[in-house]
C-alpha positions in Angstrom: 182.6 1.5 -27.6 183.2 -1.9 -28.6 183.2 -2.7 -32.3 184.0 -5.8 -33.9 185.2 -6.2 -37.7 182.5 -9.6 -38.8 183.0 -11.2 -42.1 180.7 -13.4 -44.0 179.9 -15.3 -47.0 176.9 -14.7 -49.1 174.8 -17.2 -51.0 177.1 -16.7 -53.8 180.2 -17.5 -51.9 181.6 -13.9 -51.8 182.8 -12.4 -49.0 181.4 -9.0 -47.0 182.7 -7.2 -44.8 180.7 -6.0 -41.7 181.1 -4.3 -38.8 178.7 -5.0 -35.6 178.6 -1.9 -33.0 178.2 -3.3 -29.2 176.9 -1.7 -26.7 179.5 -0.2 -23.8 181.6 -3.0 -22.0 179.7 -4.5 -19.0 176.3 -3.4 -20.6 173.5 -6.1 -21.8 172.7 -6.5 -25.4 169.0 -6.0 -25.4 168.6 -6.8 -28.4 170.2 -7.4 -32.4 169.6 -4.4 -35.4 170.8 -4.8 -38.9 171.2 -1.5 -40.9 170.9 -1.5 -44.6 173.0 1.5 -46.6 172.1 3.7 -49.3 172.9 2.7 -53.2 176.3 2.9 -53.5 177.5 3.8 -50.2 179.2 1.9 -47.5 179.1 0.9 -44.3 181.3 3.3 -42.7 178.6 6.3 -44.7 178.6 8.9 -41.5 174.1 8.2 -40.9 175.3 4.6 -40.4 177.4 5.0 -38.0 176.5 7.8 -36.0 172.9 6.3 -36.1 174.4 2.7 -34.8 177.0 4.2 -32.4 173.8 5.9 -30.9 171.5 3.3 -30.9 174.4 1.2 -28.8 173.6 3.6 -25.5 170.0 1.6 -25.9 171.3 -1.5 -25.5 171.2 -2.0 -29.3 173.8 -3.9 -31.2 174.1 -2.9 -34.8 175.1 -5.0 -38.0 176.1 -3.1 -40.9 178.1 -4.4 -43.7 179.1 -3.3 -47.1 177.2 -4.8 -50.2 178.8 -7.2 -53.0 180.8 -5.1 -55.0 181.0 -1.7 -52.1 183.8 -0.8 -49.5 185.8 -4.0 -48.4 183.5 -6.4 -49.9 184.4 -8.8 -52.4 182.8 -8.8 -55.8 182.0 -6.8 -58.9 179.2 -4.0 -58.3 178.4 -3.9 -62.2 177.3 -7.6 -61.3 175.3 -7.1 -58.7 171.4 -5.6 -58.6 168.8 -4.7 -56.2 167.8 -8.3 -55.6 171.3 -9.2 -55.0 171.0 -6.5 -52.3 168.0 -7.9 -50.7 169.8 -11.3 -51.5 173.1 -10.2 -48.9 170.4 -8.6 -46.2 169.0 -12.3 -45.8 172.4 -13.8 -45.6 173.5 -11.1 -43.0 170.6 -11.7 -41.1 171.0 -15.6 -41.0 175.0 -14.9 -40.1 173.4 -13.0 -36.7 171.4 -15.4 -36.2 174.1 -18.5 -36.4 177.0 -16.2 -34.9 175.1 -14.0 -32.6 171.3 -13.5 -32.4 168.9 -12.7 -35.5 168.0 -9.1 -36.2 165.1 -8.1 -34.2 165.2 -4.6 -36.3 165.5 -3.9 -39.1 166.7 -0.2 -40.5 167.2 0.9 -43.9 168.3 4.2 -45.6 167.4 5.8 -48.8 167.7 2.3 -51.1 168.8 0.2 -48.1 165.2 1.2 -46.9 163.6 0.1 -49.5 165.6 -3.3 -49.5 164.4 -3.4 -46.3 161.0 -3.2 -47.0 161.6 -5.7 -49.7 163.3 -8.2 -47.6 161.2 -8.4 -44.3 159.2 -11.0 -45.6 162.0 -13.8 -45.7 163.2 -12.5 -42.4 160.6 -14.2 -39.2 162.8 -12.7 -36.8 161.7 -9.1 -37.4 160.2 -7.5 -35.2 160.1 -3.5 -36.3 161.0 -1.6 -39.8 162.7 1.7 -39.8 163.3 3.4 -42.8 165.1 7.0 -43.5 165.1 9.0 -46.3 163.4 6.1 -48.9 161.8 5.4 -51.5 158.5 3.3 -51.8 159.8 1.2 -54.6 163.5 0.6 -55.9 162.9 1.8 -59.3 162.6 4.9 -58.1 166.3 5.4 -58.9 166.4 4.9 -62.2 166.6 8.6 -62.4 170.2 8.5 -60.9 171.5 7.1 -64.6 168.4 8.3 -66.5 170.9 10.1 -69.5 172.5 6.8 -69.9 169.4 4.7 -70.2 170.8 4.7 -74.2 174.0 3.3 -73.7 172.4 0.8 -71.7 169.9 -0.4 -73.9 172.7 -0.2 -77.0 175.4 -1.5 -75.3 174.6 -3.7 -72.2 176.4 -1.6 -70.0 177.4 2.3 -69.3 179.8 4.1 -66.7 177.9 6.3 -64.2 178.2 9.1 -61.9 176.8 9.0 -59.0 178.2 11.4 -56.6 181.5 11.8 -56.5 182.3 8.7 -57.9 181.8 6.6 -61.3 180.4 3.1 -61.1 180.1 0.5 -64.1 176.4 -0.5 -64.2 174.8 -2.9 -66.4 171.3 -3.3 -68.3 170.3 -5.7 -65.5 170.6 -3.6 -63.1 168.0 -1.4 -65.2 165.8 -4.4 -66.0 165.9 -5.9 -62.2 165.0 -2.1 -60.6 161.6 -2.2 -62.9 160.7 -5.3 -61.5 160.3 -3.2 -58.2 157.7 -1.0 -59.1 154.5 -1.4 -57.0 154.3 -1.1 -53.2 151.9 -4.4 -52.7 154.4 -5.9 -49.9 154.8 -2.7 -48.5 150.7 -3.3 -47.3 151.9 -7.4 -46.6 154.3 -6.2 -43.9 152.8 -7.2 -40.8 155.5 -5.5 -38.6 155.1 -2.0 -36.4 157.5 0.3 -39.0 158.5 3.8 -38.6 159.4 6.4 -41.5 162.0 9.4 -41.3 162.1 11.6 -44.3 163.2 15.8 -44.5 160.9 17.2 -46.4 163.8 18.9 -48.1 165.4 16.2 -49.6 166.2 16.5 -53.2 167.3 13.2 -53.5 164.7 11.2 -52.7 161.5 13.5 -52.9 158.9 13.2 -49.5 156.4 12.3 -51.6 157.8 8.8 -51.0 157.6 8.7 -47.6 153.7 9.4 -48.3 153.7 6.5 -50.6 155.2 4.0 -48.1 152.9 5.1 -45.4 150.0 5.5 -47.5 150.7 1.5 -48.4 151.2 0.7 -45.1 149.3 -0.9 -42.3 148.9 0.2 -38.6 151.2 0.1 -36.5 153.2 2.8 -38.8 154.3 5.9 -38.5 156.2 8.8 -39.5 158.5 11.8 -38.6 159.6 14.6 -40.5 163.5 15.3 -40.3 162.9 19.7 -40.8 166.4 20.7 -42.0 168.2 17.6 -42.7 169.3 16.6 -46.2 169.5 13.2 -47.5 172.3 12.1 -46.2 171.7 13.2 -42.5 174.9 14.7 -42.5 174.7 17.1 -39.8 175.6 14.8 -36.4 172.1 16.2 -34.6 170.0 14.7 -37.2 171.4 11.6 -37.1 171.0 11.6 -33.2 167.6 12.7 -33.4 166.9 9.5 -35.5 168.5 7.7 -33.6 166.7 8.5 -30.2 163.6 8.6 -31.8 164.2 5.4 -33.3 164.7 3.9 -29.8 162.3 4.6 -28.0 159.6 3.9 -30.7 161.1 0.3 -30.9 161.0 -0.3 -26.9 157.7 -1.5 -27.3 158.6 -4.1 -29.8 161.8 -5.4 -28.5 162.4 -7.9 -25.8 162.3 -6.8 -22.7 164.9 -8.8 -21.4 168.5 -8.7 -22.0 169.2 -11.9 -24.7 173.2 -11.6 -24.5 175.5 -9.6 -22.6 179.2 -9.3 -21.5 180.4 -11.8 -18.7 179.7 -9.5 -16.3 176.6 -8.3 -16.6 175.0 -11.6 -18.0 172.0 -13.1 -16.1 169.2 -15.6 -17.5 165.9 -15.0 -16.5 163.9 -16.6 -13.7 161.6 -19.8 -15.2 160.4 -19.3 -11.7 159.0 -15.8 -12.4 155.8 -16.6 -13.9 154.6 -18.7 -11.1 156.0 -15.9 -8.8 154.2 -13.2 -10.2 150.6 -15.6 -10.5 151.2 -16.0 -6.6 151.5 -11.8 -6.1 147.9 -11.1 -3.9 146.3 -7.3 -4.2 148.5 -5.1 -2.8 152.0 -7.0 -3.6 154.9 -6.5 -5.4 157.6 -8.4 -7.1 161.0 -7.3 -7.8 163.6 -9.3 -9.8 166.6 -9.0 -11.8 167.2 -8.7 -15.5 171.0 -8.4 -15.5 173.5 -7.9 -12.8 173.8 -4.2 -12.7 170.5 -2.1 -12.8 168.0 -3.2 -14.7 165.0 -4.7 -12.8 161.6 -6.2 -13.5 158.7 -4.8 -11.5 155.5 -6.7 -11.5 152.1 -6.4 -9.7 149.4 -8.8 -9.8 148.4 -7.2 -13.0 151.1 -5.2 -14.5 154.8 -5.5 -14.9 157.5 -2.5 -16.0 161.3 -2.1 -16.0 163.1 0.4 -13.5 167.2 1.0 -14.3 169.5 3.8 -13.7 170.1 6.1 -16.5 173.8 6.0 -18.5 175.2 8.4 -16.3 174.9 6.3 -13.2 176.2 2.8 -15.0 172.4 1.7 -16.5 171.3 1.3 -19.6 168.1 3.7 -19.1 165.7 1.1 -19.9 163.1 2.2 -17.6 162.4 4.7 -14.4 165.0 5.0 -11.8 163.9 3.8 -8.3 163.8 7.4 -7.6 161.9 8.3 -10.8 159.3 5.8 -9.8 159.0 7.3 -6.2 157.9 10.8 -7.7 155.9 8.9 -10.0 153.7 7.3 -7.0 153.4 10.0 -5.3 152.4 12.4 -8.5 149.6 10.0 -9.7 148.3 9.7 -6.5 148.3 13.5 -6.4 146.4 13.5 -9.6 143.9 11.3 -8.8 143.0 12.4 -5.4 142.5 16.1 -6.4 140.2 14.7 -9.5 138.1 12.7 -7.1 137.7 15.7 -4.7 136.7 18.1 -7.9 134.2 15.1 -9.7 132.1 14.9 -5.7 132.3 18.6 -5.3 131.4 18.5 -9.2 133.9 21.8 -9.5 134.9 22.5 -13.0 138.2 21.2 -13.2 139.4 20.4 -17.1 143.1 19.0 -16.7 145.7 18.2 -14.0 149.5 18.4 -14.6 151.8 17.1 -11.5 155.9 17.8 -11.9 157.8 16.8 -9.4 161.4 17.2 -8.3 163.8 15.3 -5.2 166.8 16.9 -4.3 168.8 16.8 -1.6 169.8 20.0 0.3 171.0 21.8 3.6 168.7 22.3 5.8 170.1 26.5 6.0 168.7 26.3 2.1 164.9 25.1 2.9 162.9 28.2 4.4 159.7 25.3 5.1 162.2 22.7 7.0 161.7 24.0 10.7 164.0 22.4 13.2 165.9 20.3 10.9 169.3 20.3 10.7 172.0 19.2 8.3 171.2 17.8 4.5 167.7 17.1 4.0 165.7 15.0 1.3 162.9 17.5 -0.2 160.7 16.9 -2.8 159.0 19.7 -4.8 155.5 19.1 -6.1 154.1 21.8 -8.8 150.6 21.4 -9.5 148.6 23.0 -12.4 145.0 23.5 -12.8 143.4 23.7 -15.4 139.6 25.4 -15.5 137.3 27.8 -14.5 138.0 27.7 -11.2 137.8 30.3 -8.7 140.5 31.2 -6.5 138.9 29.6 -3.6 138.8 26.3 -5.2 141.8 26.2 -6.8 143.4 26.8 -3.0 141.1 24.1 -1.6 142.4 21.8 -4.6 146.3 22.7 -3.6 144.9 21.6 0.2 143.7 18.3 -0.9 147.0 17.6 -2.7 148.6 17.0 1.4 145.5 14.7 1.6 146.9 12.3 -0.9 147.8 8.7 0.6 150.9 8.2 -0.6 151.9 12.0 0.9 150.4 11.0 4.2 152.7 7.9 4.0 155.8 9.4 3.6 155.4 12.0 5.7 153.9 9.9 8.8 157.0 7.9 10.4 157.1 5.0 8.2 158.7 1.8 9.6 160.0 -0.8 6.5 160.2 -4.3 8.1 163.1 -6.7 6.4 163.3 -10.2 6.4 164.9 -13.2 4.6 163.1 -15.6 3.1 164.5 -19.3 1.9 164.9 -19.6 -1.9 162.5 -21.4 -3.5 
């Protein structure tokens, strides 16, 4: 897994240490994400590492870094506060935009999530936001050093125990946290928001997730992390977050790769919009999105992506060609059954069609008389919901074979291939 150590200076001239996780060699980078870790944690905490690595499988490069005074970053933690964390985030995003590509996705864990919510209005490049076990407002973490409040008030600083480590904090941190005690900014995000939280989180109660959700405007989503602890210490919990996050963010990130290794780099042709406009009814256009398997599929009104799974060397950003073939047959089958049922006024409530393509030996196919050697077989399972008689069900199954795509596949299909001059 390609990793790159990256250092940058924040606005105060302090060098901060980060790590950029990139997709596997030969896989194009679709977009960049910025990850903000939890309070007093570091970039190498297990949850941040696992989520970042999992996201790279989806073509998302993830940059995570140590805030000032933590981990491998310079500076004195005692001089930092929530506002300086926000500034560090913004400086990191500007560095990415300057040296790589500006982040389109921002992810925050625990207090890092509160920082993400507060920093978003100063990052127009970010298209989607994610919080994981996060408080609605920064002042929530004050409870971590509640026993030291009197000392902070009287002496201006105190040594506090947070987790397994001791930190020196100053009164200015508490004062700054108290300045971030309302949720008004969450209602002004104007970005898609995904909220992950465990109902058994004993560090940041799940009520905080409810506050975020109620304050945010749509589009917003909430996912319950059943049985997970606050730090997502189980690998399967971090993997679940990454997989769900990637699927959700897919609709908000750029369709085409914006950066890539040299062997797969490919710019999107400026001719594509004109070519799409030239399409007539019944025609489709297929273009290259990278120099491996990612393809753009266009009709005169629609566009989708096609790709191969990770196990085949693709990035799994769209259905494979055979998946699309099965989808075509399945959708045609379902439409044909529905049209017949509506015409005959049959009490058909719902239809599910499940298909599978496989290459088998003719000896293993009892329905393939007269064929020898390896053959192609599509298995189509149809579920019909409704108060139908057995005769009606049997008739609907027979009608499935009248689907036009079914007939095309079983006919003596001729594919004519011609070369055309490049326009």
